MMTF fields as JSON, N, C-alpha, C and O atoms, coordinates in Angstrom:
{
  "mmtfVersion": "1.0.0",
  "mmtfProducer": "UNKNOWN",
  "numBonds": 271,
  "numAtoms": 272,
  "numGroups": 68,
  "numChains": 1,
  "numModels": 1,
  "chainsPerModel": [1],
  "groupsPerChain": [68],
  "chainIdList": ["A"],
  "bondAtomList": [4, 2, 8, 6, 12, 10, 16, 14, 20, 18, 24, 22, 28, 26, 32, 30, 36, 34, 40, 38, 44, 42, 48, 46, 52, 50, 56, 54, 60, 58, 64, 62, 68, 66, 72, 70, 76, 74, 80, 78, 84, 82, 88, 86, 92, 90, 96, 94, 100, 98, 104, 102, 108, 106, 112, 110, 116, 114, 120, 118, 124, 122, 128, 126, 132, 130, 136, 134, 140, 138, 144, 142, 148, 146, 152, 150, 156, 154, 160, 158, 164, 162, 168, 166, 172, 170, 176, 174, 180, 178, 184, 182, 188, 186, 192, 190, 196, 194, 200, 198, 204, 202, 208, 206, 212, 210, 216, 214, 220, 218, 224, 222, 228, 226, 232, 230, 236, 234, 240, 238, 244, 242, 248, 246, 252, 250, 256, 254, 260, 258, 264, 262, 268, 266],
  "bondOrderList": [1, 1, 1, 1, 1, 1, 1, 1, 1, 1, 1, 1, 1, 1, 1, 1, 1, 1, 1, 1, 1, 1, 1, 1, 1, 1, 1, 1, 1, 1, 1, 1, 1, 1, 1, 1, 1, 1, 1, 1, 1, 1, 1, 1, 1, 1, 1, 1, 1, 1, 1, 1, 1, 1, 1, 1, 1, 1, 1, 1, 1, 1, 1, 1, 1, 1, 1],
  "groupList": [{"groupName": "MET", "atomNameList": ["N", "CA", "C", "O"], "elementList": ["N", "C", "C", "O"], "formalChargeList": [0, 0, 0, 0], "bondAtomList": [1, 0, 2, 1, 3, 2], "bondOrderList": [1, 1, 2], "singleLetterCode": "M", "chemCompType": "L-PEPTIDE LINKING"}, {"groupName": "PRO", "atomNameList": ["N", "CA", "C", "O"], "elementList": ["N", "C", "C", "O"], "formalChargeList": [0, 0, 0, 0], "bondAtomList": [1, 0, 2, 1, 3, 2], "bondOrderList": [1, 1, 2], "singleLetterCode": "P", "chemCompType": "L-PEPTIDE LINKING"}, {"groupName": "TYR", "atomNameList": ["N", "CA", "C", "O"], "elementList": ["N", "C", "C", "O"], "formalChargeList": [0, 0, 0, 0], "bondAtomList": [1, 0, 2, 1, 3, 2], "bondOrderList": [1, 1, 2], "singleLetterCode": "Y", "chemCompType": "L-PEPTIDE LINKING"}, {"groupName": "GLY", "atomNameList": ["N", "CA", "C", "O"], "elementList": ["N", "C", "C", "O"], "formalChargeList": [0, 0, 0, 0], "bondAtomList": [1, 0, 2, 1, 3, 2], "bondOrderList": [1, 1, 2], "singleLetterCode": "G", "chemCompType": "PEPTIDE LINKING"}, {"groupName": "SER", "atomNameList": ["N", "CA", "C", "O"], "elementList": ["N", "C", "C", "O"], "formalChargeList": [0, 0, 0, 0], "bondAtomList": [1, 0, 2, 1, 3, 2], "bondOrderList": [1, 1, 2], "singleLetterCode": "S", "chemCompType": "L-PEPTIDE LINKING"}, {"groupName": "VAL", "atomNameList": ["N", "CA", "C", "O"], "elementList": ["N", "C", "C", "O"], "formalChargeList": [0, 0, 0, 0], "bondAtomList": [1, 0, 2, 1, 3, 2], "bondOrderList": [1, 1, 2], "singleLetterCode": "V", "chemCompType": "L-PEPTIDE LINKING"}, {"groupName": "ALA", "atomNameList": ["N", "CA", "C", "O"], "elementList": ["N", "C", "C", "O"], "formalChargeList": [0, 0, 0, 0], "bondAtomList": [1, 0, 2, 1, 3, 2], "bondOrderList": [1, 1, 2], "singleLetterCode": "A", "chemCompType": "L-PEPTIDE LINKING"}, {"groupName": "GLU", "atomNameList": ["N", "CA", "C", "O"], "elementList": ["N", "C", "C", "O"], "formalChargeList": [0, 0, 0, 0], "bondAtomList": [1, 0, 2, 1, 3, 2], "bondOrderList": [1, 1, 2], "singleLetterCode": "E", "chemCompType": "L-PEPTIDE LINKING"}, {"groupName": "LEU", "atomNameList": ["N", "CA", "C", "O"], "elementList": ["N", "C", "C", "O"], "formalChargeList": [0, 0, 0, 0], "bondAtomList": [1, 0, 2, 1, 3, 2], "bondOrderList": [1, 1, 2], "singleLetterCode": "L", "chemCompType": "L-PEPTIDE LINKING"}, {"groupName": "ARG", "atomNameList": ["N", "CA", "C", "O"], "elementList": ["N", "C", "C", "O"], "formalChargeList": [0, 0, 0, 0], "bondAtomList": [1, 0, 2, 1, 3, 2], "bondOrderList": [1, 1, 2], "singleLetterCode": "R", "chemCompType": "L-PEPTIDE LINKING"}, {"groupName": "HIS", "atomNameList": ["N", "CA", "C", "O"], "elementList": ["N", "C", "C", "O"], "formalChargeList": [0, 0, 0, 0], "bondAtomList": [1, 0, 2, 1, 3, 2], "bondOrderList": [1, 1, 2], "singleLetterCode": "H", "chemCompType": "L-PEPTIDE LINKING"}, {"groupName": "ASN", "atomNameList": ["N", "CA", "C", "O"], "elementList": ["N", "C", "C", "O"], "formalChargeList": [0, 0, 0, 0], "bondAtomList": [1, 0, 2, 1, 3, 2], "bondOrderList": [1, 1, 2], "singleLetterCode": "N", "chemCompType": "L-PEPTIDE LINKING"}, {"groupName": "GLN", "atomNameList": ["N", "CA", "C", "O"], "elementList": ["N", "C", "C", "O"], "formalChargeList": [0, 0, 0, 0], "bondAtomList": [1, 0, 2, 1, 3, 2], "bondOrderList": [1, 1, 2], "singleLetterCode": "Q", "chemCompType": "L-PEPTIDE LINKING"}, {"groupName": "ILE", "atomNameList": ["N", "CA", "C", "O"], "elementList": ["N", "C", "C", "O"], "formalChargeList": [0, 0, 0, 0], "bondAtomList": [1, 0, 2, 1, 3, 2], "bondOrderList": [1, 1, 2], "singleLetterCode": "I", "chemCompType": "L-PEPTIDE LINKING"}, {"groupName": "PHE", "atomNameList": ["N", "CA", "C", "O"], "elementList": ["N", "C", "C", "O"], "formalChargeList": [0, 0, 0, 0], "bondAtomList": [1, 0, 2, 1, 3, 2], "bondOrderList": [1, 1, 2], "singleLetterCode": "F", "chemCompType": "L-PEPTIDE LINKING"}, {"groupName": "TRP", "atomNameList": ["N", "CA", "C", "O"], "elementList": ["N", "C", "C", "O"], "formalChargeList": [0, 0, 0, 0], "bondAtomList": [1, 0, 2, 1, 3, 2], "bondOrderList": [1, 1, 2], "singleLetterCode": "W", "chemCompType": "L-PEPTIDE LINKING"}, {"groupName": "ASP", "atomNameList": ["N", "CA", "C", "O"], "elementList": ["N", "C", "C", "O"], "formalChargeList": [0, 0, 0, 0], "bondAtomList": [1, 0, 2, 1, 3, 2], "bondOrderList": [1, 1, 2], "singleLetterCode": "D", "chemCompType": "L-PEPTIDE LINKING"}, {"groupName": "LYS", "atomNameList": ["N", "CA", "C", "O"], "elementList": ["N", "C", "C", "O"], "formalChargeList": [0, 0, 0, 0], "bondAtomList": [1, 0, 2, 1, 3, 2], "bondOrderList": [1, 1, 2], "singleLetterCode": "K", "chemCompType": "L-PEPTIDE LINKING"}, {"groupName": "THR", "atomNameList": ["N", "CA", "C", "O"], "elementList": ["N", "C", "C", "O"], "formalChargeList": [0, 0, 0, 0], "bondAtomList": [1, 0, 2, 1, 3, 2], "bondOrderList": [1, 1, 2], "singleLetterCode": "T", "chemCompType": "L-PEPTIDE LINKING"}],
  "groupTypeList": [0, 1, 2, 3, 4, 5, 6, 7, 8, 1, 6, 1, 5, 9, 6, 10, 8, 1, 11, 6, 6, 12, 7, 13, 2, 9, 7, 6, 14, 11, 4, 6, 15, 7, 12, 2, 6, 3, 9, 6, 16, 9, 7, 6, 5, 6, 10, 17, 5, 6, 15, 18, 6, 5, 17, 9, 9, 14, 9, 17, 9, 3, 7, 9, 15, 5, 3, 17],
  "groupIdList": [1, 2, 3, 4, 5, 6, 7, 8, 9, 10, 11, 12, 13, 14, 15, 16, 17, 18, 19, 20, 21, 22, 23, 24, 25, 26, 27, 28, 29, 30, 31, 32, 33, 34, 35, 36, 37, 38, 39, 40, 41, 42, 43, 44, 45, 46, 47, 48, 49, 50, 51, 52, 53, 54, 55, 56, 57, 58, 59, 60, 61, 62, 63, 64, 65, 66, 67, 68],
  "secStructList": [7, 7, 7, 1, 1, 4, 4, 4, 1, 7, 2, 2, 2, 2, 2, 2, 1, 7, 2, 2, 2, 2, 2, 2, 2, 2, 2, 2, 2, 2, 2, 2, 2, 2, 2, 6, 6, 6, 7, 6, 6, 2, 2, 2, 2, 2, 2, 2, 2, 2, 2, 2, 2, 2, 2, 2, 2, 3, 3, 3, 3, 6, 6, 3, 3, 3, 3, 7],
  "xCoordList": [9.349, 8.673, 9.333, 8.792, 10.462, 11.116, 10.249, 9.418, 10.464, 9.679, 10.437, 11.586, 9.805, 10.428, 10.43, 11.286, 9.472, 9.381, 8.695, 8.104, 8.772, 8.122, 6.597, 5.907, 6.077, 4.627, 4.123, 2.93, 5.007, 4.632, 4.719, 4.296, 5.26, 5.403, 4.038, 3.035, 3.986, 2.715, 2.108, 2.832, 0.801, 0.096, 0.508, 0.698, 0.656, 1.054, 2.431, 2.652, 3.338, 4.666, 4.535, 5.097, 3.803, 3.62, 2.885, 3.185, 1.93, 1.112, 1.859, 1.552, 2.82, 3.442, 4.86, 5.292, 5.585, 6.977, 7.134, 6.446, 8.041, 8.346, 9.044, 9.511, 9.11, 9.653, 11.059, 11.341, 11.944, 13.322, 13.347, 14.127, 12.52, 12.454, 11.851, 12.244, 10.915, 10.335, 11.398, 11.423, 12.266, 13.327, 14.316, 14.775, 14.649, 15.517, 14.868, 15.524, 13.582, 12.839, 12.901, 13.199, 12.621, 12.598, 13.957, 14.047, 15.007, 16.346, 16.763, 17.336, 16.475, 16.837, 16.027, 16.573, 14.736, 13.893, 14.422, 14.591, 14.681, 15.142, 16.473, 16.674, 17.368, 18.657, 18.473, 19.064, 17.659, 17.405, 16.674, 16.92, 15.792, 15.065, 16.049, 15.88, 17.069, 18.091, 18.974, 19.287, 19.369, 20.291, 19.699, 20.417, 18.409, 17.773, 16.924, 15.882, 17.361, 16.603, 16.274, 15.239, 17.112, 16.891, 16.013, 15.751, 15.557, 14.793, 13.287, 12.775, 12.605, 11.15, 10.461, 9.392, 11.082, 10.497, 11.132, 11.254, 11.521, 12.233, 11.535, 12.179, 10.244, 9.528, 9.479, 9.693, 9.203, 9.14, 10.491, 10.567, 11.547, 12.897, 13.227, 13.803, 12.87, 13.155, 12.43, 12.991, 11.191, 10.468, 11.136, 11.23, 11.59, 12.271, 13.564, 13.871, 14.313, 15.553, 15.248, 15.961, 14.199, 13.834, 13.461, 13.885, 12.671, 12.304, 13.523, 13.628, 14.438, 15.661, 16.467, 17.002, 16.555, 17.282, 16.644, 17.348, 15.332, 14.633, 14.91, 15.171, 14.856, 15.034, 16.455, 16.671, 17.411, 18.777, 18.848, 19.664, 18.002, 18.058, 16.867, 16.927, 15.792, 14.573, 14.088, 14.399, 13.326, 12.683, 11.263, 10.941, 10.432, 9.035, 8.856, 9.223, 8.297, 7.989, 6.477, 5.967, 5.779, 4.322, 3.839, 4.138, 3.108, 2.597, 3.457, 3.168, 4.52, 5.341, 6.725, 7.272, 7.281, 8.664, 9.516, 9.224, 10.574, 11.454, 12.901, 13.255, 13.735, 15.143, 15.831, 15.449, 16.846, 17.603, 18.588, 19.31],
  "yCoordList": [-11.172, -10.202, -8.835, -7.951, -8.651, -7.351, -6.287, -6.581, -5.058, -3.944, -3.243, -2.842, -3.094, -2.436, -0.929, -0.264, -0.388, 1.065, 1.353, 0.459, 2.598, 2.949, 2.858, 2.706, 2.949, 2.827, 1.427, 1.247, 0.444, -0.93, -1.246, -2.321, -0.327, -0.559, -0.72, -0.259, -1.364, -1.488, -0.114, 0.855, -0.037, 1.237, 1.977, 3.192, 1.309, 2.055, 2.719, 3.805, 2.073, 2.658, 3.904, 4.95, 3.798, 4.947, 6.088, 7.256, 5.762, 6.793, 7.547, 8.711, 6.923, 7.54, 8.054, 8.967, 7.498, 7.894, 8.902, 8.808, 9.869, 10.769, 9.996, 8.876, 10.597, 9.906, 9.365, 8.229, 10.15, 9.693, 8.472, 7.549, 8.449, 7.308, 6.089, 4.957, 6.313, 5.206, 4.54, 3.315, 5.335, 4.773, 3.981, 2.917, 4.488, 3.755, 2.426, 1.385, 2.462, 1.251, 0.24, -0.934, 0.699, -0.195, -0.838, -2.048, -0.039, -0.574, -1.566, -2.615, -1.233, -2.131, -3.427, -4.511, -3.32, -4.509, -5.421, -6.621, -4.86, -5.662, -6.342, -7.503, -5.639, -6.219, -7.368, -8.435, -7.149, -8.189, -9.38, -10.527, -9.109, -10.185, -11.15, -12.367, -10.596, -11.431, -12.117, -13.301, -11.377, -11.887, -13.05, -13.989, -12.999, -14.014, -14.992, -15.454, -15.298, -16.144, -17.52, -18.086, -18.07, -19.416, -19.515, -20.619, -18.4, -18.417, -18.492, -17.907, -19.203, -19.317, -17.996, -17.703, -17.195, -15.906, -14.75, -13.636, -15.027, -14.079, -12.726, -11.688, -12.722, -11.456, -10.644, -9.432, -11.284, -10.574, -9.968, -8.831, -10.727, -10.23, -9.05, -8.059, -9.148, -8.069, -6.781, -5.692, -6.897, -5.712, -5.116, -3.895, -5.959, -5.459, -4.743, -3.684, -5.315, -4.692, -3.338, -2.36, -3.289, -2.045, -0.957, 0.189, -1.306, -0.312, 0.163, 1.345, -0.741, -0.363, 0.628, 1.598, 0.392, 1.301, 2.686, 3.696, 2.735, 4.021, 4.739, 5.942, 4.013, 4.628, 5.147, 5.961, 4.698, 5.24, 6.671, 7.465, 7.005, 8.313, 9.212, 10.421, 8.632, 9.386, 9.063, 8.008, 9.982, 9.725, 10.245, 11.126, 9.685, 10.079, 11.233, 11.141, 12.301, 13.462, 13.666, 14.125, 13.321, 13.344, 12.276, 11.094, 12.686, 11.768, 11.742, 10.991, 12.558, 12.691, 12.111, 12.14, 11.584, 11.111, 12.235, 12.764, 12.589, 13.68, 13.197, 12.284, 13.831, 13.483, 13.834, 14.781, 13.056, 13.329, 14.455, 14.818],
  "zCoordList": [-1.28, -2.097, -1.973, -1.309, -2.583, -2.547, -3.215, -4.075, -2.8, -3.32, -4.437, -4.252, -5.591, -6.732, -6.637, -7.22, -5.902, -5.723, -4.397, -3.791, -3.948, -2.69, -2.808, -1.8, -4.011, -4.214, -3.86, -3.616, -3.829, -3.508, -2.016, -1.592, -1.213, 0.225, 0.883, 0.339, 2.042, 2.758, 3.04, 3.269, 3.024, 3.211, 4.488, 4.43, 5.635, 6.837, 6.708, 7.243, 6.011, 5.799, 4.931, 5.256, 3.838, 2.932, 3.618, 3.371, 4.473, 5.111, 6.199, 6.453, 6.842, 8.008, 7.788, 8.491, 6.841, 6.664, 5.528, 4.512, 5.702, 4.583, 3.462, 3.669, 2.29, 1.115, 1.331, 0.952, 1.931, 2.148, 3.054, 2.818, 4.072, 4.986, 4.287, 4.566, 3.394, 2.633, 1.764, 1.639, 1.171, 0.337, 1.186, 0.769, 2.372, 3.299, 3.656, 3.645, 3.973, 4.333, 3.193, 3.411, 1.99, 0.824, 0.59, 0.38, 0.625, 0.381, 1.471, 1.175, 2.718, 3.823, 3.754, 3.963, 3.464, 3.345, 2.245, 2.459, 1.076, -0.057, 0.251, -0.108, 0.904, 1.266, 2.259, 2.093, 3.286, 4.284, 3.659, 4.032, 2.723, 2.038, 1.382, 1.452, 0.75, 0.118, 1.164, 1.037, 2.187, 3.199, 3.993, 4.334, 4.288, 5.124, 4.306, 4.772, 3.114, 2.187, 2.749, 2.397, 3.603, 4.108, 5.339, 5.817, 5.86, 7.11, 6.858, 5.904, 7.709, 7.593, 7.904, 7.369, 8.779, 9.167, 8.39, 8.899, 7.184, 6.329, 6.21, 6.361, 5.945, 5.754, 7.039, 7.01, 8.157, 9.435, 9.789, 10.253, 9.569, 9.852, 8.935, 9.385, 7.673, 6.73, 7.135, 7.01, 7.616, 8.077, 9.322, 9.449, 10.226, 11.431, 11.062, 11.611, 10.144, 9.691, 9.041, 9.267, 8.245, 7.564, 8.566, 8.42, 9.583, 10.594, 11.37, 11.698, 11.663, 12.369, 11.534, 12.069, 10.242, 9.355, 9.344, 9.364, 9.311, 9.338, 10.651, 10.66, 11.752, 13.072, 13.301, 14.2, 12.515, 12.616, 12.084, 12.552, 11.111, 10.462, 10.769, 10.546, 11.277, 11.571, 12.975, 13.528, 13.54, 14.829, 14.753, 13.955, 15.592, 15.596, 16.567, 17.738, 16.074, 16.898, 16.794, 15.772, 17.861, 17.809, 16.844, 17.013, 15.857, 14.836, 13.583, 12.651, 13.548, 12.331, 12.537, 13.64, 11.461, 11.455, 10.876, 9.804, 11.603, 11.163, 11.187, 11.934, 10.351, 10.319, 11.632, 12.319, 11.962, 13.185, 12.983, 13.911]
}
C-alpha cells in the first residue's frame, strides 16, 4: 500500500514529523514497498526503512523532530 501523498501517511507520522520529514518517509516507504515485494513482512520492513531514512536527516529534540 504505497502512499500517494503525505496526507495518506499514518496519523502518528503526520502528527510528529515536519513536512520535509514526512516526504522523506513517504518516498522511502514507497521505494521499500517495491523493493521488498516478495517478503511476507513487506509492510513492516518498509516502515523500518522509512524511519531509518528520516533519522538520517532529522533527529528528535525533546518532543520535536528537527533537521540535523
